C-alpha positions as CSV (number, residue, x, y, z in Angstrom):
1,M,-44.9,12.9,40.3
2,N,-43.2,15.0,37.6
3,T,-45.8,14.7,34.9
4,A,-43.9,17.2,32.7
5,A,-41.3,14.4,32.2
6,V,-43.8,11.9,31.1
7,Y,-43.6,11.6,27.3
8,H,-44.7,9.4,24.4
9,R,-45.2,10.0,20.7
10,P,-47.1,7.5,18.5
11,E,-45.5,6.2,15.2
12,S,-42.0,7.1,16.2
13,E,-39.1,5.6,18.2
14,F,-41.7,5.5,21.1
15,A,-44.2,3.3,19.1
16,Y,-43.0,1.3,16.1
17,L,-43.3,-2.1,14.4
18,Y,-40.3,-4.2,15.3
19,T,-41.5,-7.2,13.3
20,K,-44.5,-7.7,11.1
21,E,-46.6,-8.8,14.0
22,T,-45.1,-7.0,17.0
23,L,-45.3,-3.4,18.2
24,R,-42.8,-2.0,20.6
25,L,-43.9,0.8,23.0
26,R,-41.7,3.1,25.0
27,L,-42.6,5.7,27.7
28,R,-40.2,8.3,29.1
29,T,-40.5,9.4,32.7
30,G,-38.4,11.4,35.1
31,K,-35.3,9.7,36.6
32,D,-36.2,7.6,39.6
33,D,-39.7,9.2,39.8
34,I,-42.0,6.4,38.8
35,E,-42.7,3.1,40.7
36,K,-44.7,1.3,38.0
37,V,-46.2,1.8,34.6
38,F,-49.0,-0.2,33.0
39,V,-50.3,-0.3,29.4
40,I,-54.0,-0.3,28.8
41,K,-54.6,-1.6,25.3
42,G,-57.0,-3.3,22.9
43,D,-58.7,-3.2,19.5
44,P,-60.2,0.3,18.9
45,Y,-63.3,-1.3,17.5
46,T,-64.0,-3.5,20.6
47,F,-63.6,-0.7,23.1
48,T,-67.2,-0.7,24.3
49,T,-68.0,-4.4,23.7
50,E,-65.0,-5.9,25.4
51,Q,-64.2,-3.0,27.9
52,W,-60.5,-3.9,27.6
53,Y,-59.8,-0.5,29.3
54,L,-60.5,-2.3,32.6
55,E,-57.3,-4.5,32.1
56,E,-53.7,-3.5,32.1
57,V,-50.2,-5.0,31.4
58,P,-47.0,-4.0,33.2
59,M,-44.2,-2.3,31.4
60,K,-40.5,-3.1,32.1
61,K,-38.1,-0.4,33.1
62,G,-35.3,-0.4,30.5
63,L,-32.5,2.1,29.9
64,S,-32.0,5.3,31.9
65,T,-30.1,8.5,31.4
66,N,-29.1,11.0,34.1
67,V,-32.5,12.7,33.8
68,H,-35.0,10.1,32.4
69,D,-36.1,6.5,32.7
70,Y,-37.5,4.6,29.7
71,W,-40.2,1.9,30.1
72,E,-40.8,-0.7,27.4
73,L,-43.4,-3.3,26.3
74,E,-43.7,-5.5,23.2
75,V,-47.3,-6.1,22.2
76,H,-49.1,-8.3,19.6
77,S,-52.5,-7.7,18.0
78,D,-54.5,-10.4,16.1
79,T,-56.2,-7.6,14.2
80,R,-53.0,-5.7,13.5
81,R,-54.2,-2.5,15.0
82,I,-54.2,-1.2,18.6
83,Q,-55.4,1.6,20.9
84,Y,-53.4,2.2,24.0
85,G,-52.8,4.4,27.0
86,F,-50.6,4.4,30.1
87,H,-51.4,4.0,33.8
88,V,-48.5,5.7,35.6
89,I,-47.8,5.2,39.4
90,G,-45.3,7.6,41.0
91,K,-43.1,6.8,43.9
92,D,-45.1,9.4,45.8
93,E,-48.1,7.0,45.2
94,T,-49.9,9.5,42.9
95,E,-51.5,7.9,39.8
96,C,-52.3,9.3,36.4
97,F,-53.6,8.2,33.0
98,Y,-51.6,9.4,30.1
99,G,-53.0,9.2,26.6
100,D,-53.4,11.1,23.3
101,Q,-55.0,14.1,24.9
102,G,-52.5,14.5,27.8
103,V,-52.2,13.6,31.5
104,F,-55.3,13.1,33.7
105,P,-56.1,11.7,37.1
106,Y,-56.5,7.9,37.0
107,Q,-60.3,7.7,37.1
108,N,-62.8,5.6,35.2
109,R,-64.4,8.5,33.6
110,F,-61.2,9.2,31.7
111,L,-60.4,5.5,31.0
112,A,-63.8,5.0,29.5
113,E,-63.4,7.7,26.9
114,P,-62.1,6.1,23.6
115,N,-60.7,9.3,22.2
116,M,-58.3,9.6,25.2
117,Y,-56.1,6.8,23.8
118,F,-53.1,6.7,21.5
119,R,-53.5,4.6,18.3
120,M,-51.5,2.6,15.9
121,P,-54.4,2.4,13.3
122,Y,-52.9,-0.5,11.4
123,F,-49.6,-2.4,11.4
124,Q,-48.4,-1.3,8.0
125,E,-45.6,-3.6,7.0
126,I,-44.5,-1.4,4.2
127,D,-43.8,1.4,6.7
128,R,-41.8,-0.8,9.1
129,F,-38.1,0.2,9.4
130,K,-36.0,-2.6,8.0
131,V,-32.2,-3.0,8.1
132,P,-30.5,-5.6,5.9
133,E,-30.0,-8.7,8.1
134,W,-26.4,-9.2,6.9
135,V,-25.3,-5.9,8.5
136,K,-25.7,-7.4,12.0
137,E,-23.1,-10.0,11.2
138,T,-20.7,-7.6,9.6
139,V,-17.4,-6.3,10.9
140,W,-16.3,-3.4,8.7
141,Y,-12.9,-2.3,7.6
142,Q,-12.5,1.2,6.4
143,I,-9.9,1.7,3.6
144,F,-8.5,5.0,2.4
145,P,-7.5,3.7,-1.1
146,E,-4.5,6.0,-1.7
147,R,-2.8,4.7,1.5
148,F,-3.7,1.0,1.8
149,A,-1.3,-0.6,-0.7
150,N,0.4,0.1,-4.0
151,G,-0.3,-2.9,-6.2
152,D,0.5,-1.4,-9.5
153,T,3.2,1.3,-9.9
154,N,2.2,1.9,-13.5
155,N,-0.8,4.0,-12.5
156,D,1.1,6.0,-9.9
157,P,0.4,9.8,-10.0
158,E,3.2,12.2,-10.9
159,N,5.6,12.8,-8.0
160,T,4.5,9.7,-6.1
161,L,6.5,9.4,-2.9
162,P,8.1,6.1,-1.8
163,W,5.6,4.1,0.2
164,G,5.6,5.2,3.9
165,S,8.6,7.4,3.4
166,K,7.2,10.3,5.4
167,A,4.2,11.4,7.4
168,P,1.6,12.5,4.9
169,D,1.0,16.1,4.1
170,R,-2.4,17.2,2.7
171,D,-1.4,16.9,-1.0
172,D,1.0,14.0,-0.9
173,F,0.5,10.9,-3.1
174,F,1.9,7.5,-2.3
175,G,0.4,5.3,-5.0
176,G,-2.3,3.3,-3.2
177,D,-4.7,1.6,-5.6
178,L,-7.4,-1.1,-6.1
179,Q,-4.8,-3.7,-7.1
180,G,-3.2,-3.2,-3.7
181,V,-6.6,-4.0,-2.1
182,I,-7.0,-7.1,-4.3
183,D,-3.5,-8.3,-3.3
184,H,-4.5,-8.1,0.4
185,L,-8.0,-9.5,0.4
186,D,-6.7,-12.7,2.0
187,Y,-5.2,-10.6,4.7
188,L,-8.6,-9.2,5.5
189,V,-10.1,-12.7,5.4
190,D,-7.5,-13.9,7.9
191,L,-8.3,-10.9,10.2
192,G,-12.0,-11.8,10.0
193,I,-13.3,-8.9,8.0
194,N,-16.5,-9.3,6.0
195,G,-17.3,-5.8,5.0
196,I,-15.1,-3.1,3.3
197,Y,-16.0,0.5,3.4
198,F,-14.1,2.4,0.8
199,C,-13.4,6.2,0.9
200,P,-14.2,7.5,-2.7
201,V,-12.8,5.7,-5.7
202,F,-14.2,7.9,-8.4
203,K,-12.2,10.2,-10.7
204,A,-11.0,13.3,-8.7
205,T,-8.0,15.6,-8.4
206,S,-7.0,15.1,-4.7
207,N,-5.6,12.1,-2.9
208,H,-8.8,11.8,-0.8
209,K,-11.2,12.0,-3.9
210,Y,-13.9,13.9,-2.1
211,D,-13.7,16.5,-4.9
212,T,-15.4,14.3,-7.6
213,I,-14.8,15.1,-11.3
214,D,-16.7,12.1,-12.8
215,Y,-18.9,9.8,-10.7
216,L,-19.1,7.3,-13.5
217,E,-15.4,6.6,-13.7
218,I,-12.9,4.9,-11.4
219,D,-10.0,7.3,-10.7
220,P,-7.2,6.2,-13.2
221,H,-4.6,6.4,-10.4
222,F,-6.6,3.6,-8.6
223,G,-7.3,1.5,-11.7
224,D,-10.2,1.1,-14.0
225,K,-13.7,-0.4,-14.1
226,K,-12.5,-3.8,-15.1
227,L,-10.2,-4.0,-12.1
228,F,-12.9,-2.7,-9.8
229,K,-15.3,-5.4,-11.0
230,T,-12.6,-7.9,-10.3
231,L,-12.2,-6.5,-6.8
232,I,-15.9,-6.8,-6.1
233,E,-16.1,-10.3,-7.5
234,Q,-13.1,-11.5,-5.5
235,A,-14.3,-9.8,-2.3
236,H,-17.7,-11.5,-2.8
237,Q,-16.1,-14.9,-3.3
238,R,-14.5,-14.4,0.1
239,G,-17.7,-13.4,1.8
240,I,-16.8,-9.7,2.0
241,R,-19.4,-7.0,1.2
242,V,-18.3,-3.7,-0.4
243,M,-19.6,-0.2,0.4
244,L,-18.7,2.8,-1.7
245,D,-18.6,6.5,-0.7
246,A,-20.9,8.8,-2.5
247,V,-20.2,12.6,-2.4
248,F,-23.6,14.0,-3.5
249,N,-23.4,17.2,-1.5
250,H,-20.8,18.8,-3.8
251,M,-18.5,18.3,-6.8
252,G,-14.9,19.1,-7.5
253,D,-14.2,22.3,-9.3
254,D,-12.5,20.3,-12.0
255,S,-15.8,18.7,-12.9
256,P,-17.0,19.5,-16.5
257,Q,-20.2,20.9,-15.1
258,W,-18.5,23.4,-12.9
259,Q,-16.0,24.3,-15.6
260,D,-18.9,25.0,-17.9
261,V,-20.3,27.4,-15.4
262,I,-16.9,29.2,-15.1
263,K,-16.6,29.4,-18.9
264,N,-20.2,30.4,-19.8
265,G,-21.5,32.1,-16.7
266,E,-25.2,32.7,-16.7
267,E,-25.4,31.1,-20.2
268,S,-24.2,27.7,-18.8
269,I,-26.6,24.9,-19.0
270,Y,-25.4,23.8,-15.6
271,K,-25.8,27.1,-13.8
272,D,-28.8,25.8,-11.8
273,W,-26.9,22.7,-10.8
274,F,-25.3,24.7,-8.1
275,H,-26.2,27.4,-5.5
276,I,-24.8,30.5,-7.3
277,H,-25.5,34.0,-6.0
278,S,-23.8,36.1,-8.7
279,F,-21.8,35.8,-11.8
280,P,-19.0,35.5,-12.9
281,V,-17.7,32.8,-10.5
282,D,-14.0,32.7,-9.8
283,D,-11.8,29.8,-11.0
284,Y,-9.8,29.1,-7.9
285,R,-7.7,26.5,-9.7
286,L,-5.9,29.4,-11.4
287,T,-5.5,31.6,-8.4
288,E,-4.3,31.3,-4.8
289,V,-7.0,30.1,-2.6
290,P,-7.9,32.9,-0.1
291,E,-7.3,32.2,3.6
292,T,-11.0,32.6,4.2
293,A,-13.7,31.8,1.6
294,E,-16.8,32.9,3.5
295,H,-17.8,35.5,0.9
296,L,-17.7,33.4,-2.3
297,S,-20.4,34.0,-5.0
298,Y,-21.5,30.4,-4.6
299,D,-22.2,27.8,-1.8
300,T,-19.6,25.2,-1.1
301,F,-18.8,22.4,1.3
302,A,-17.7,24.2,4.4
303,F,-15.7,27.2,3.1
304,T,-13.8,25.2,0.4
305,P,-13.8,26.9,-2.9
306,H,-12.8,23.7,-4.7
307,M,-16.0,22.0,-3.7
308,P,-19.1,23.8,-5.1
309,K,-22.3,22.6,-3.5
310,L,-24.8,20.8,-5.7
311,N,-28.5,21.9,-5.9
312,T,-30.1,18.5,-5.2
313,A,-33.5,20.1,-5.5
314,N,-32.9,20.5,-9.3
315,P,-34.5,17.6,-11.2
316,E,-31.6,17.4,-13.6
317,V,-29.1,17.0,-10.7
318,Q,-31.4,14.4,-9.1
319,A,-31.6,12.4,-12.3
320,H,-27.8,12.5,-12.7
321,L,-27.1,11.4,-9.1
322,L,-29.7,8.7,-9.1
323,K,-28.3,7.3,-12.3
324,I,-24.9,7.1,-10.6
325,A,-26.4,5.5,-7.5
326,T,-28.0,2.7,-9.5
327,Y,-25.2,2.3,-12.0
328,W,-22.7,1.0,-9.5
329,I,-25.3,-1.4,-8.1
330,E,-26.5,-2.8,-11.4
331,E,-23.2,-3.0,-13.2
332,F,-20.8,-3.9,-10.3
333,D,-23.1,-5.3,-7.5
334,I,-21.9,-3.1,-4.7
335,D,-23.5,-3.8,-1.3
336,G,-23.8,-0.3,0.2
337,W,-23.6,3.4,-0.1
338,R,-21.9,5.6,2.5
339,L,-23.2,9.1,1.9
340,D,-20.8,12.0,2.6
341,V,-22.1,15.2,4.3
342,A,-25.5,13.6,4.2
343,N,-27.1,16.1,6.6
344,E,-26.5,19.0,4.2
345,V,-28.5,17.4,1.4
346,D,-32.3,17.8,1.3
347,H,-34.6,15.0,2.6
348,H,-36.6,15.2,-0.6
349,F,-33.7,13.9,-2.5
350,W,-32.7,11.2,0.0
351,K,-36.2,9.8,-0.2
352,K,-35.9,9.4,-3.9
353,F,-32.4,8.0,-3.5
354,Y,-33.8,5.3,-1.0
355,T,-36.5,4.3,-3.5
356,V,-34.3,3.8,-6.5
357,V,-31.4,2.0,-4.8
358,T,-33.6,-0.4,-2.8
359,E,-35.5,-1.2,-6.0
360,A,-32.2,-1.9,-7.7
361,K,-31.0,-4.1,-4.7
362,P,-33.4,-4.7,-1.9
363,D,-30.8,-5.6,0.7
364,I,-28.4,-2.7,0.0
365,Y,-27.1,-0.8,3.0
366,I,-27.5,3.0,3.1
367,L,-25.3,4.8,5.6
368,G,-25.3,8.5,6.2
369,E,-22.4,10.6,7.4
370,I,-24.1,12.5,10.2
371,W,-22.3,13.3,13.5
372,H,-25.3,14.4,15.5
373,S,-28.8,13.2,16.4
374,S,-30.3,11.8,13.2
375,Q,-34.0,10.9,13.8
376,A,-35.1,12.8,10.7
377,W,-33.1,10.6,8.4
378,L,-33.9,7.3,10.2
379,Q,-37.7,7.0,9.7
380,G,-37.4,4.1,7.2
381,D,-37.5,6.0,3.9
382,E,-34.0,7.5,3.7
383,F,-31.1,5.8,5.5
384,H,-30.6,2.5,7.3
385,A,-28.0,3.9,9.6
386,V,-25.6,6.8,10.4
387,M,-22.0,6.8,11.3
388,N,-22.5,6.6,15.1
389,Y,-20.1,9.2,16.2
390,A,-22.5,10.6,18.8
391,F,-22.7,7.2,20.5
392,T,-19.1,6.4,20.5
393,D,-18.0,9.9,21.5
394,S,-19.4,9.0,25.0
395,I,-17.2,5.9,25.0
396,K,-14.1,7.8,24.0
397,D,-14.8,10.7,26.4
398,Y,-14.8,8.2,29.3
399,F,-12.2,5.5,28.3
400,V,-9.7,7.7,26.4
401,K,-10.2,11.4,27.1
402,K,-11.1,10.9,30.8
403,K,-13.5,13.9,30.5
404,I,-16.7,12.3,32.0
405,S,-17.7,9.8,34.7
406,V,-18.9,6.2,34.1
407,S,-22.5,7.3,34.8
408,Q,-22.2,10.2,32.3
409,M,-20.9,7.7,29.6
410,I,-23.7,5.3,30.2
411,S,-26.3,8.2,30.2
412,G,-24.9,9.5,26.9
413,M,-24.9,6.0,25.3
414,N,-28.4,5.3,26.5
415,Q,-29.6,8.7,25.3
416,Q,-28.5,7.9,21.8
417,Q,-30.1,4.5,21.9
418,M,-33.4,5.9,22.9
419,L,-33.5,8.3,20.0
420,Y,-34.1,5.5,17.6
421,R,-36.1,2.3,17.0
422,D,-34.3,-0.9,18.1
423,Q,-33.7,-2.0,14.6
424,V,-31.9,1.3,13.9
425,N,-29.5,0.6,16.8
426,E,-29.0,-3.0,15.7
427,G,-27.8,-1.9,12.2
428,T,-26.0,1.4,13.0
429,F,-22.3,1.9,12.1
430,N,-20.0,2.1,15.2
431,L,-16.5,3.5,14.9
432,L,-13.9,5.0,17.2
433,D,-11.8,6.7,14.4
434,S,-11.7,7.3,10.7
435,H,-10.1,9.4,8.0
436,D,-11.7,12.4,9.6
437,T,-10.3,11.9,13.1
438,A,-7.1,11.2,15.0
439,R,-6.4,7.5,15.2
440,I,-7.6,5.7,18.3
441,L,-4.2,4.4,19.2
442,T,-2.9,8.0,19.2
443,M,-5.9,9.1,21.2
444,C,-4.9,6.4,23.7
445,E,-1.4,7.9,23.8
446,E,-0.2,4.6,22.3
447,N,-1.3,2.6,25.4
448,K,-2.2,-0.6,23.7
449,E,-3.9,-2.1,26.7
450,L,-6.3,0.8,26.8
451,L,-6.8,0.5,23.0
452,K,-7.8,-3.2,23.5
453,A,-10.2,-2.3,26.3
454,V,-12.0,0.5,24.4
455,M,-12.2,-1.5,21.1
456,T,-13.6,-4.5,23.0
457,F,-16.1,-2.3,24.8
458,M,-17.3,-0.9,21.5
459,F,-17.5,-4.3,19.9
460,L,-19.9,-5.4,22.7
461,Q,-22.5,-2.7,21.9
462,K,-25.4,-2.8,19.5
463,G,-24.5,-1.9,16.0
464,S,-22.0,-3.0,13.3
465,P,-18.4,-2.2,14.3
466,C,-15.8,-0.7,12.0
467,I,-12.0,-0.8,12.2
468,Y,-10.0,1.9,10.5
469,Y,-7.3,0.3,8.3
470,G,-4.1,-0.3,10.3
471,T,-5.5,-0.1,13.8
472,E,-5.1,-3.9,14.0
473,I,-1.3,-3.6,13.5
474,G,-0.7,-0.5,15.6
475,L,-0.9,2.3,13.1
476,T,-0.8,5.8,14.7
477,G,-1.8,9.2,13.5
478,H,-3.0,12.6,14.7
479,D,-5.8,14.6,13.0
480,D,-6.1,14.8,9.2
481,P,-3.7,14.4,7.3
482,D,-1.6,12.5,9.8
483,C,-4.4,9.9,10.3
484,R,-4.1,8.9,6.6
485,K,-0.6,7.3,6.9
486,C,0.5,4.5,4.6
487,M,-0.5,1.0,5.8
488,I,2.5,-0.9,7.1
489,W,3.1,-4.2,5.3
490,D,6.5,-5.2,6.7
491,E,5.6,-7.8,9.4
492,E,8.7,-6.9,11.4
493,K,7.2,-3.4,11.8
494,Q,3.7,-4.6,12.6
495,D,2.4,-5.4,16.1
496,L,1.5,-9.0,15.5
497,E,0.3,-9.5,19.1
498,L,-2.2,-6.7,18.6
499,F,-3.2,-8.3,15.2
500,A,-3.9,-11.6,17.0
501,F,-5.9,-9.8,19.6
502,M,-8.1,-8.0,17.0
503,K,-8.5,-11.2,15.1
504,E,-9.8,-12.9,18.2
505,L,-12.1,-10.0,19.0
506,I,-13.6,-10.0,15.5
507,H,-14.2,-13.8,15.8
508,L,-15.9,-13.3,19.1
509,R,-18.1,-10.5,17.7
510,K,-19.2,-12.6,14.8
511,R,-19.9,-15.7,17.0
512,L,-22.0,-13.6,19.4
513,H,-23.5,-11.3,16.7
514,L,-27.2,-12.1,17.5
515,I,-27.1,-11.5,21.2
516,L,-24.8,-8.4,20.7
517,S,-27.1,-7.0,18.0
518,E,-30.5,-7.8,19.3
519,G,-30.0,-8.4,23.0
520,E,-31.0,-5.9,25.7
521,T,-28.3,-4.1,27.7
522,L,-28.4,-4.5,31.5
523,W,-26.2,-2.0,33.2
524,K,-24.9,-3.1,36.6
525,T,-22.4,-0.4,37.3
526,S,-22.4,0.9,40.9
527,P,-21.4,4.5,41.9
528,E,-19.5,2.9,44.8
529,T,-17.0,1.1,42.4
530,Q,-15.4,4.0,40.6
531,G,-13.8,3.1,37.3
532,I,-15.6,-0.3,37.1
533,I,-18.0,-0.8,34.3
534,S,-20.2,-3.9,34.6
535,F,-23.0,-4.9,32.3
536,A,-24.8,-7.8,30.6
537,R,-26.2,-8.4,27.1
538,Q,-29.2,-10.7,27.2
539,L,-31.4,-12.2,24.5
540,D,-34.1,-14.7,25.6
541,Q,-32.4,-17.1,27.9
542,Q,-28.9,-16.3,26.7
543,K,-26.7,-13.8,28.6
544,V,-23.1,-12.7,28.4
545,Q,-21.6,-10.5,31.2
546,A,-18.7,-8.1,31.0
547,I,-16.6,-6.2,33.6
548,F,-14.1,-3.5,32.6
549,N,-11.6,-2.1,35.0
550,E,-10.7,1.5,34.2
551,S,-9.7,2.4,37.7
552,E,-6.1,2.7,38.9
553,N,-6.4,-0.3,41.2
554,V,-6.7,-4.1,40.8
555,Y,-10.4,-5.2,41.0
556,V,-11.2,-8.6,42.6
557,V,-14.4,-10.5,41.7
558,D,-15.7,-14.1,41.8
559,Q,-14.4,-16.3,39.1
560,P,-17.1,-17.0,36.4
561,S,-17.9,-20.5,35.2
562,E,-16.9,-19.8,31.6
563,V,-14.7,-17.1,30.3
564,L,-15.2,-16.0,26.7
565,F,-12.6,-13.3,26.3
566,S,-10.3,-11.4,28.7
567,Q,-7.3,-9.2,29.2
568,G,-5.3,-8.5,32.3
569,V,-7.1,-11.2,34.4
570,H,-5.3,-13.3,37.0
571,V,-6.8,-16.3,38.8
572,L,-6.5,-16.2,42.6
573,K,-7.3,-18.7,45.3
574,D,-10.8,-19.3,46.7
575,E,-12.3,-19.0,43.2
576,K,-11.5,-15.3,42.8
577,I,-10.0,-13.4,40.0
578,E,-8.3,-10.0,39.8
579,I,-8.7,-7.6,36.9
580,Q,-5.8,-5.3,36.3
581,P,-6.3,-1.6,35.2
582,H,-7.4,-1.6,31.6
583,G,-8.3,-5.2,32.0
584,F,-11.7,-6.8,31.3
585,I,-13.5,-10.1,31.3
586,L,-16.4,-11.4,29.2
587,S,-18.2,-14.5,30.5
588,C,-21.3,-16.4,30.4
């Protein structure tokens, strides 16, 4: 037995409250190393009187990676507290007891020692990780406001280009605005969307608005507060939630605070709002931006002189940003905050942010932009979710980029799932592309059958799926700025067959949201069937099964009794079906 691979950590993703009354336990062991695992558990205050350490309950083997297996058990306690340890039996028939003080031979003298056990001292409901329930039913649609629709030409910026007249360069304006979104809300309803994620809408200089000037004002090229309130109200009337993008890591260099620093230097009342190393600071609005900005006298987002980094440890900065966070909830009833560059802001601030926004709206959704493992932000007192790039990268690396094998994809996906509590995975934000990446259709080399397969596969996973605007009608684009093209509204230039497919996929996801959000994943893929991905999603007695063919050959299987959704499937004789390359079938 490889005891070095045996691992558990109390009050973490390995031991957490799933509901008010249920505790979920996980144990990690070496891949294919362990035959059985049992949990020895009971009330810590009845250890000697009831001798519950003489009884044990089997764990179920759950997800696996290429190097580890994970075992799981859900337990209840009438007293809402528990003491527990693990009886581990290796495939080599060796046995051990694993508890709070380490790994020991499986002998009564260790089992009978109460201090050897892990504890959950009390089931503290206030500490339980909670995700707003509505998120599990949500299919998001990301809108880059400047490129979605121009509904009011009167607010167009100077030198606005005709809509869709060219591929976008970094500084182009095409006139997209909030009225354009209002004009097309019924289009989103028809598609099936019930959540909009907006890139920033606040006053800023650029077309992308990540260089904020004033967080308390709508950018005048998008509209005004009255129009924004109308948008929120009309979206809510249609059952659509709205999430805004908050850029609290940095400001734009046109902001009054930064301009005061430039003007007054060390005498500025805002000098401690930023991370400034020496004075004076240069005004790069008036000079040519250097090719490299690594040696600026102040910290920035990346090496961008126009985005000075905020000092979120400063109480004045905290008060300013927290006022903004609650203002848009209380005055406009937004439903979520997406937090830009969230991993570069201190945890101390995010904990305060969580407290004030959940007090303002208990079911608000807090989403962090983090591209890597994010356990530190997902403990229940900062974010509800992160943009799940690390999870969906495995999907793209297999389906689209052909960089990894099926087993490596599954291992990567499972590894990400096991970093977090189940409710984190249920409410996370899954996406295949965004304003920061090449568009998924372009990544698929415009192979729409592959696009349909990878989108469907993503929609069947735990988490809340997001569509980047235009994907549903075949919009293409390489990396930024090309991925920020104008939405195509001429139906003759839209792929209406793809739109119909996406509409059906969204309907399926919403209909099956409970099993797809909360159900366990059962992988059935065999190494002998290269390019075939087979798995099931199961919740209680409900089960849906899926087969995806990413091989170069037709794959023949038995015909299921009920088909829920399919592509590239042909019925044969003798109750068989064949699945074409990039084809799939979902059945129950």
